[in-house]
C-alpha positions as CSV (number, residue, x, y, z in Angstrom):
1,K,-76.5,46.9,0.2
2,L,-73.0,46.6,1.7
3,L,-74.3,45.7,5.2
4,G,-76.6,43.1,3.6
5,L,-73.7,41.5,1.8
6,C,-71.6,41.4,5.0
7,S,-74.5,39.8,6.9
8,L,-74.9,37.2,4.1
9,E,-71.2,36.4,4.2
10,R,-71.4,35.9,8.0
11,T,-74.4,33.6,7.6
12,I,-72.7,31.5,4.9
13,A,-69.5,31.2,7.1
14,R,-71.6,30.2,10.1
15,Q,-73.5,27.5,8.0
16,R,-70.2,26.2,6.7
17,S,-68.8,25.9,10.2
18,R,-71.9,24.0,11.3
19,I,-71.6,21.6,8.4
20,L,-68.0,21.0,9.2
21,S,-68.9,20.5,12.8
22,L,-71.5,17.9,11.9
23,Q,-69.2,16.1,9.5
24,E,-66.2,16.0,11.7
25,G,-68.0,16.0,15.1
26,D,-69.4,12.5,14.8
27,A,-66.0,10.9,14.2
28,N,-63.6,10.6,17.1
29,T,-61.2,13.2,15.6
30,S,-58.8,15.8,17.0
31,F,-61.3,18.4,15.7
32,F,-64.0,17.0,17.9
33,H,-61.7,16.8,20.9
34,Q,-60.6,20.4,20.4
35,H,-64.2,21.6,20.1
36,A,-65.2,19.7,23.3
37,C,-62.2,21.1,25.3
38,H,-63.0,24.6,24.1
39,R,-66.6,24.3,25.2
40,Q,-65.6,22.9,28.6
41,R,-63.1,25.8,29.2
42,R,-65.7,28.4,28.1
43,N,-68.4,26.9,30.3
44,M,-66.2,26.6,33.4
45,I,-67.0,28.8,36.4
46,T,-63.6,30.1,37.6
47,T,-64.7,32.6,40.3
48,I,-67.8,33.6,42.2
49,R,-68.2,37.2,43.2
50,N,-70.5,38.3,46.0
51,G,-70.2,42.1,46.4
52,D,-66.6,42.8,47.3
53,T,-65.6,39.2,48.1
54,T,-64.6,36.5,45.7
55,A,-64.6,32.8,46.3
């Protein structure tokens, strides 16, 4: 039961964040800018490794 409740709480929190993202994301707000910058940093390729060498 406890694991089910934790899973339910996680699902609710995720849904709330998505709702906030949809509400705030359409406007040109600092929230939207922060979210876009975070995604850009997360998706950036900083190094490429090929065996023992890095580029």
